[in-house]
FIDO-41659 format. One record per residue (C-alpha): x, y, z; residue in three letters. Coordinates in steps of 0.02 Angstrom, whole numbers, plus 50000, padded with zeros to 5 digits. Example, Ala and Ser with C-alpha at 12.3 -4.5 7.8 and 13.67 -1.06 7.14 Angstrom:
residues 2
east:north:up:fikol
50615:49775:50390:Ala $
50684:49947:50357:Ser $
//
This chain:
residues 244
east:north:up:fikol
47524:52157:50404:Met $
47428:52174:50568:Ile $
47240:52200:50559:Val $
47137:52272:50702:Val $
46964:52193:50690:Ala $
46858:52231:50841:Thr $
46692:52310:50890:Ala $
46761:52346:51064:Asp $
46788:52535:51073:Phe $
46914:52526:51217:Glu $
47014:52386:51137:Val $
47015:52475:50968:Tyr $
47083:52640:51031:His $
47207:52561:51151:Gly $
47280:52447:51018:Val $
47283:52580:50881:Val $
47374:52701:50997:Asp $
47503:52568:51043:Glu $
47533:52522:50860:Leu $
47549:52705:50812:Gly $
47674:52738:50952:Asp $
47782:52596:50886:Arg $
47768:52646:50702:Asp $
47700:52472:50661:Val $
47606:52467:50495:Pro $
47425:52408:50517:Phe $
47250:52426:50451:Thr $
47078:52416:50529:Thr $
46918:52329:50476:Val $
46748:52297:50551:Glu $
46736:52124:50631:Pro $
46617:52062:50494:Asp $
46719:52132:50349:Glu $
46830:52026:50237:Glu $
47012:52036:50286:Leu $
47123:52130:50163:Pro $
47257:52047:50057:Asp $
47419:52034:50153:Gly $
47336:52017:50323:Ala $
47443:51901:50430:Glu $
47394:51936:50611:Val $
47229:52000:50680:Ala $
47202:52087:50847:Ile $
47025:52066:50912:Val $
46929:52102:51072:Gly $
46876:51975:51204:Pro $
46704:51947:51124:Glu $
46747:51962:50939:Asp $
46742:51814:50820:Glu $
46905:51728:50781:His $
46967:51769:50603:Pro $
47045:51631:50499:Ala $
47224:51693:50526:Ile $
47343:51707:50674:Glu $
47243:51800:50806:Thr $
47280:51891:50968:Val $
47141:51932:51091:Arg $
47170:52100:51174:Ala $
47122:52141:51353:Asn $
47047:52317:51359:Pro $
47155:52356:51510:Gly $
47319:52298:51432:Asp $
47330:52336:51244:Pro $
47521:52342:51252:Arg $
47536:52156:51284:Arg $
47423:52113:51136:Ala $
47525:52223:51021:Val $
47688:52144:51081:Glu $
47619:51970:51046:Glu $
47554:52021:50874:Ala $
47720:52097:50822:Val $
47812:51940:50879:Ala $
47693:51830:50778:Leu $
47714:51942:50626:Leu $
47902:51920:50635:Arg $
47885:51732:50655:Gly $
48005:51723:50802:Asp $
47899:51622:50922:Gly $
47850:51763:51037:Gly $
47925:51696:51200:Arg $
47935:51824:51339:Thr $
48110:51837:51417:Val $
48147:51964:51553:Val $
48327:52015:51586:Gly $
48376:52091:51754:Val $
48538:52181:51792:Asp $
48531:52183:51984:Pro $
48592:52326:52091:Gly $
48526:52473:52192:Glu $
48414:52518:52044:Arg $
48405:52363:51935:Pro $
48388:52378:51748:Gly $
48246:52270:51681:Ile $
48218:52230:51497:Ala $
48068:52135:51427:Val $
48096:52043:51263:Leu $
47961:51957:51163:Val $
48029:51844:51027:Gly $
48198:51930:51040:Gly $
48127:52106:51020:Thr $
48140:52230:51163:Val $
47962:52283:51203:Val $
47983:52368:51372:Ala $
48120:52429:51487:Ala $
48124:52490:51667:Phe $
48243:52550:51801:Gln $
48167:52543:51974:Val $
48220:52532:52157:Pro $
48279:52357:52203:Ala $
48128:52328:52315:Ala $
48010:52357:52168:Asp $
48100:52244:52043:Ala $
48013:52078:52085:Pro $
47840:52157:52066:Ala $
47887:52232:51897:Val $
47953:52064:51834:Val $
47799:51972:51899:Ala $
47683:52096:51813:Arg $
47775:52085:51647:Glu $
47770:51894:51646:Thr $
47595:51873:51720:Glu $
47501:51828:51561:Asp $
47645:51759:51459:Ala $
47626:51578:51403:Ala $
47806:51523:51431:Asp $
47902:51662:51520:Pro $
48085:51655:51572:Leu $
48181:51773:51685:Val $
48369:51792:51671:Arg $
48460:51878:51814:Val $
48640:51936:51805:Gly $
48760:51861:51932:Asp $
48832:52028:51986:Gly $
48770:52124:52141:Ala $
48747:51952:52218:Arg $
48646:51999:52371:Ile $
48525:52110:52275:Lys $
48508:51977:52140:Gly $
48476:51842:52269:Ala $
48332:51940:52346:Lys $
48252:51963:52174:Ile $
48268:51778:52133:Ile $
48197:51725:52302:Asp $
48041:51833:52275:Glu $
48001:51766:52101:Leu $
47885:51621:52135:Glu $
47823:51503:51998:Asp $
47928:51589:51863:Ile $
48076:51498:51784:Pro $
48238:51592:51825:Val $
48412:51574:51753:Glu $
48569:51647:51830:Leu $
48677:51725:51694:Val $
48862:51768:51688:Asp $
48848:51955:51660:Glu $
49031:51983:51617:Thr $
49041:52107:51474:Gly $
48854:52143:51467:Thr $
48869:52329:51509:Thr $
48910:52422:51348:Pro $
49014:52577:51321:Tyr $
48901:52729:51337:Leu $
48931:52873:51219:Gly $
48879:53054:51236:Thr $
48698:53073:51291:Gly $
48679:52892:51346:Ala $
48717:52919:51531:Arg $
48602:52818:51643:Gly $
48559:52687:51511:Met $
48695:52562:51557:Gly $
48594:52454:51676:Asp $
48448:52440:51556:Val $
48559:52397:51408:Leu $
48650:52269:51516:Ala $
48479:52193:51557:Ala $
48444:52176:51370:Val $
48608:52082:51346:Asn $
48575:51973:51500:Ile $
48405:51925:51429:Ala $
48492:51858:51273:Arg $
48618:51747:51364:Ile $
48578:51570:51416:Glu $
48608:51541:51601:Gly $
48594:51410:51737:Glu $
48420:51369:51801:Arg $
48403:51415:51986:Val $
48263:51427:52114:Ser $
48359:51526:52245:Ser $
48529:51602:52279:Arg $
48591:51589:52457:Asp $
48732:51716:52469:Ile $
48837:51758:52621:Glu $
48912:51933:52606:Pro $
49100:51934:52583:Thr $
49223:52026:52694:Ala $
49248:52152:52554:Gly $
49062:52185:52537:Glu $
49045:52210:52725:Leu $
49192:52331:52724:Gln $
49114:52432:52584:Arg $
48953:52447:52684:Ile $
49052:52505:52836:Lys $
49144:52632:52728:Asp $
48977:52695:52661:Arg $
48910:52714:52838:Ser $
49062:52820:52883:Arg $
49038:52928:52728:Ala $
48851:52952:52760:Glu $
48866:52990:52947:Ser $
48884:53163:53020:Asp $
49019:53109:53143:Asp $
49135:52996:53041:Asp $
49050:52843:53116:Arg $
49073:52666:53048:Ala $
48946:52535:53097:Ile $
48995:52366:53168:Thr $
49015:52211:53060:Glu $
48856:52138:53135:Ala $
48756:52290:53080:Leu $
48843:52291:52910:Ala $
48789:52110:52887:Arg $
48608:52159:52921:Arg $
48622:52298:52792:Val $
48694:52174:52666:Ala $
48547:52057:52696:Asn $
48423:52198:52670:Gly $
48361:52201:52850:Asp $
48421:52379:52882:Leu $
48463:52534:52780:Thr $
48626:52626:52812:Ile $
48530:52762:52904:Ala $
48443:52635:53015:Glu $
48607:52547:53052:Ala $
48689:52712:53101:Leu $
48544:52752:53217:Arg $
48558:52581:53301:Arg $
48746:52602:53317:His $
48721:52766:53411:Arg $
48590:52685:53522:Gln $
48708:52541:53562:Gln $
48848:52662:53602:Glu $
48735:52759:53719:Asn $
48674:52601:53804:Gly $
48506:52601:53716:Gly $
//
């Protein structure tokens, strides 16, 4: 059982709310009270005394992380933080602590590195696992993750079948599966866009233009590398055509 033992008002309410939201059984005591029978993990504030059991110190500004660590300790699964990323236009991101999913996100590709960095910031031994699909998007995420161990994972078969009502969850569920697969340790991923990827970008530019316009391969390459959006590439193509 988890025990909340703190005199810190902000820590107390933040932790109790997080535990209640997760339906985790817990009890509360005053810091100087004797711990109840069955107490296995205590959550305390930054200035509280350390009880004689497994203890997690909660930051008033981040009760969620303390609760995640306490639940992992209670389950006896080591509590390592592993973040799985299914790269793409809106990557799915899953945060696992000790094998349990504790948070999930789906954000624009440009925001993904910041989300991963935030979720691993205070973890003792974090690991990030990135799927090997959407190679260019994945490479940009990997390149922006500094000082965090990263593994590149074969994501074949990680996206599950989605039944009725589950539309939109595929990338996040794939990220959960990616987080659970051992990969190859990498520090960067230098990817040159393939001819097929460049053609798809040119096809997209034609579909998104008002005048059935396909951008050049040079502009498509800049889109693939993240230097330009499709709209920006179309605007430059018009300027080039008009001598601008």
